[in-house]
N, C-alpha and C positions, 0 to 999 in steps of 0.2 A: 517395344513399348513406346519408344520415342515417336514412332510413326503414328501412334494412336492418341498419345497424350502430349500436349505442348509444354506442360509444367514439369518441374523437377520431380524425379521419382521419390525423393526423400525429403518431405517437408520437415521443418524443425519440430522436435517433440521428444517424448519419453518412449523408449522402445524396449520391449522384453526380448532379450537376446539369449537367455539361457535360464535354467532353473538352479536353485541353490543345491539341489541334489546332485547336479552334474559337477558341481565344484567340490570334488573330494579333496579334503585337506592335504596339502603338500603336493598337489598335482596342478598342472597348468592346462587350461582348456583353450584350444584354438577355435575361433569363431569367425565365420564369414557371413556378414549380414550388413544390410544398408549399403551394399557396394563397397564395403571396407573389410579389412582384416583386423581382428582384435585378439587379445589374450585376456582371459578372465582367470583369476586365481584368489585363493585365500592365504593370507600370511599365517604364520604360526600362532599369532594372537587372535586369529579369526576374522581379521579385516578383509572385506571383499573389495577387489580392485579390478577395473577394466582399463586396459591401455592399448594404444596402437601396437600392432603385432611385431613390427620390424625394428630390430636393433639399429640405432642411429650410427653405429660404428661401421659395420659392413653389410647391413641389410639382412641379417639372420632372422628367421621367423622364430620368436620366442616360444611359440606354441608347440614346437616340435623339438623336444630335448631340453627345453628350459626347466629349471628346477627352483623350488622355494628354499631360500636360505634365510631363516629367521623372518624378518619383516621385508625381505627383498626377493625379487625374481632374478635368477642368474641366467645369462645368455649361454647357450651350449657351445658357442664357437670360441670366444675369447674370455668368457667368465666375467664380463662386465655385469654389475649388479645395479638394479633399479628398485627404488622403494615404491610403495603403493600409489604415490602421487606422480610417479614417472621420473623422479629425480635420480640421476646417476649418483650412486653412493660409493662405488668402489670399482677400481680397475686394478686387478691383482698384480700386474707387472709394471705399474706406473705409480709414481709418488704424487702425481697431480691429475686432476680431471680437467679436460679442456674447458676454458671459460667462454662457452657459447651456448645459447639456448638450444641449439640443434643437437646437443649431446643428450638431451632429455627426451623421454617419451611422452606423447600427449595423453593425459588422463581423461576419463569421462565421468561426470557425476553419476552416482549410483543410488537407486532406491530399491527397496524390496517390497513386493506386493504378492500375496498368495503364493509364496515360495518361488517367485520369479525374480530374476535380476533385471532391473530396468536401467538403461543409461539414457542420458540426455544427449542427443545428437543433432547438430545443426550444420548446415552447409558452410556457414561463415565462422564456425568454431566459437560462436558466442556462448556466454554462460546462460544457464536456464533462467527463464523469467517466471516460472511457476513450478509447482510440484503436483504430483498426482495425489488425490485425496487419500487419507488414511482409512481405507475401506473397512477393515475389521473393527476399528474404533467406532464406526458409525452405527454398527448393528446393535439392535436391542432385542432381547429375547434369546431363544434357544434355537440355533441354526445348525444345519448339517455342515460337515466339513466340505471344502470346495471339491467338486468333481469336474475334471477337465475334459473338454473336447478339442480336437485339433484337426486342421486341414490346410491344404495349400491351394491357392487360386491364382491364376494368371490375370491380374488386373491391377489398376492403380489404386493406391490406398484411399484416395479421395472418393472413389466410387462407393465405398462402404459407408462413409458418412452421409453422402448425398442420398443413398438408397432410402433411408427412413423419411426423408422430406418428399420423396416422389410418391405422393399419396395415390396417384392414378395407377400405379403398377401393382398395388396390393391385391386387387380383385383378379385381374387376368393371370397374374403369376402365382399368387399364394392362396387365392380362393376366399379371401376375407371380404366382408361387406360392411356397409355403413362406416366407412373409414373417414376419420377426421384427425386433424393435428391441432394442438394448442401451443402457442408460442407467446412469450413475453417479448414484444417488439422493442423494448428498451435495451435488450442485449445486443448492443451494436459493436462492442469491443471486448477484449479479454479472452483468455484461453479456454474458459468454461462456457458451455452452452446448454441450457435447460429447455426441454420441451416435452410434450406428452402426445402419445398416439392412442386413439380409441378405435378398436377393431372388433369385428364380430366374425367368429369362425364357426364352421360346422362342428358340432360336438362329437362327431364320429372319430375325430383325431385323438380324443382322450376317452373313448368308450361311452360317450353320451349320445347314442344314436337317436336321430330325430329331433335333437335339440340344437339350439344355437348358443354359443358361449361368447359373452362380451368380455373383452380383454382390454385392460388399461396398462399402458407401458410408459412409465415416467423415465425419460432418458436424461443422461448427463454426459456430454462430450468433454473430455479433457484433452484439447488438441485434436489431431486427426488420428492418433495412434492408440488411445485408451478410452473406451466408452464403458459406462455401466448403466444398468437399468433396474427398475423396481416394477415387478409384474404382479398385478392383482386381477382377480376375476370378478365380474359384476355380480354374479349370483352364487358364488361358491367361496368358502373361506380358505383361500390358498394365497400364499405370499412367497414370491421367488425373487432372488437377486441374481443377476448375471453380469459378469465382468469380461469385457472383450479387449484383447491385446492384439494389435495388428502390427506386424513387423515385415517390411520388405526385405527379402533375403538378397535380391539383386533387382535389376530393372524388369525382370519378367515374373518373378515368383513372390507371392505375398503369403506369409505364414499367419494363420489365424488361431489364437488360443482363447478359449472361453471357459471361465470358471463359473459353476452353477452352485447356488446354495438355496436351501429351502427352510422356511421358518417352521420348525417342528411344533411350536406352540399352537399353530393354526390347525393341526391335525388332532382333533379331539377324540383320540382313541388311547386305550391303555397300552403300555409296553408289554410284550415285544411287538404287538400288532402295529403300533405307530411306526416302529423302525422299518418294518417291511413295506408299509404304505409309502413312507418317505423314499425308500429305494425304488419302488415302482414309479413314483412321480418323477424321480431323477431320471430313470430310464426313458420314460415317455417324453419328457421335455428335451432330453438330449436328442432323441429321435426327431422331434419336431424342429429343433434348432438345425440339425444337419440337413433335414429335408428342405428347410427354407433356403439354406445356402446353396444346396444343389439345384434348386429351382432357379436361383439367380445366376449360377455359374455359367451356363452357355451364353447368357447375355453379357455378363461382365467380360468374359474371356474373348469376345469377338466384336464388341462395340468400339466405336471411336468417340472422342470427346468433342461435343459441339459447343463452341463458344463464339457468340452467344447462342443459347438454345432458343428455339421458337416455342414459346409457351402459350397456353390458353387456360381459360378458367377450368379449375379442377385438377391442374397439374401438380399443385403443391408448391410451397414456398422455396423453390430451388434457387432462385436468384438471391434470396435472403441468405441461404446457406453459403453460396459461393462468395458472397461479399464478406461474410464472417471468416471463412477459411483462408482468405488471401494473406492474413497476418502470419501464417506459419511458413511462408516461403521468403527466403532472404532476397530472392530476385523479384522484380516487379512482375505481377501477373496480369493477363488481359482482363479487363472488366467485363462483367456480364451485361446483358441487355439493359438499357435504360427503360424506366417506366414513365409513361406520360403523367404530367402533373394532374393532381386530382384523383389519381387511382392509388389506392393502398395496395402495394404489391402482395402482402400476405393475404388479405381478404379476397383480392381479385383472383389469386391463383388457387385458393382452397375452396372458394365459394362459401366460406364459413360466416357465421354471424359474429357480431361484435362480442357476444358473450363467450363463444367457444374459441375465440381467437387468442384469449389471454390465459396464460398458465398461472 
C-alpha cells in the first residue's frame, strides 16, 4: 500500500475494532487492527476497556491466557494486574510497583455506537479532539433495528471519503444520472463535514421498471473513519439512515461495516404487512449497497494516488475534500493543486450553479 499511497495508512480518528457481543464478560479479546495489537475486555462491573496488548514486564500478549480479576486484567505469565486505565495495580510476588510510566499499559478512549466498540487512535498518541455523534439519540420516529453489512477491501481509507466527492464517476461506474453535489463552502476546518448528493438511478434496481428514481443523500463525515447519511427519495415516501464504520486492519486490508435503519413510519401499511415490507426494503438496500462497493472495488484495489490530481470541470470538489482531510494526519501532508485566482474551486469542478452549491 505504501507504494500506492504516500500518506499514513492510519489517520487519526475513531475506529470500530470489535462488537460488544464479542466481549463476553470475564473473557479477554485479542485484536489486531490499525497495525497494532490490542486487548479488549469487560471488568466485572461491566466497564469496557481497550489497552495495548503486550505486558510491559516481559512482553506477554495479554489476549492469550489473560484473565479478568475483578476490575483488572491479569497477565498469564507472572500475574501482574492492570486496571481498565492501564495502571499496574498489583505484582503478586513484589511489595512495590516500579516507579516508571513504562510499567503501565497505554489505554484507548472508548465509545459505543450500534453495538460496536470504537477507540480513538492517533499516530502521535494525542487525546481525542472530538467524539462521534450520538446516533440513536438523533432519531425521531419508529425505526428498524440496525442491520449490518460487512466487507474487506484493499484500499486506503481516504479513498472512501473522496469517492462521494468524485461526481464524475457516478454515471460510468454506478449508472446514476443528473448527479450533483451541494456543499457549504464555509466548512474549512473541524472534524465534521456536511454535504448532499443528488442522484437519479434507473428504477429497475428496486422493482420500478421503466421509471427513474431521484435520490437525495445527506452525508456527514466524522473524520475519515465514521460516516453517516440520511437517504430520501424524490417521489416516494422512504427514509433510510446508514452508518459507515471504516477500520484498516493493517496496511493492506480495510474492514467496512455498515448499519442500516429504516423509518417504519414512512411505510403506510398495517402490521404485519409493514414488517415484511420493511424487511424487503432492508434486503434490497443491502443488495444495492454491496453492489455499489463491488463496482468500486477493482478501481480502489488497483489505483494509485495522484497528488496533485489533474482536474477539469465536472470532476467534483476533490481538492476541497483533500484540503479538509489533511487535519487527520499528524504528519504534514502534500498539498493538492492550487486554483488560479478568480476561480471558485467548488463551482468550477462541479459545474454547479450558485444555488445548488450551498447546502
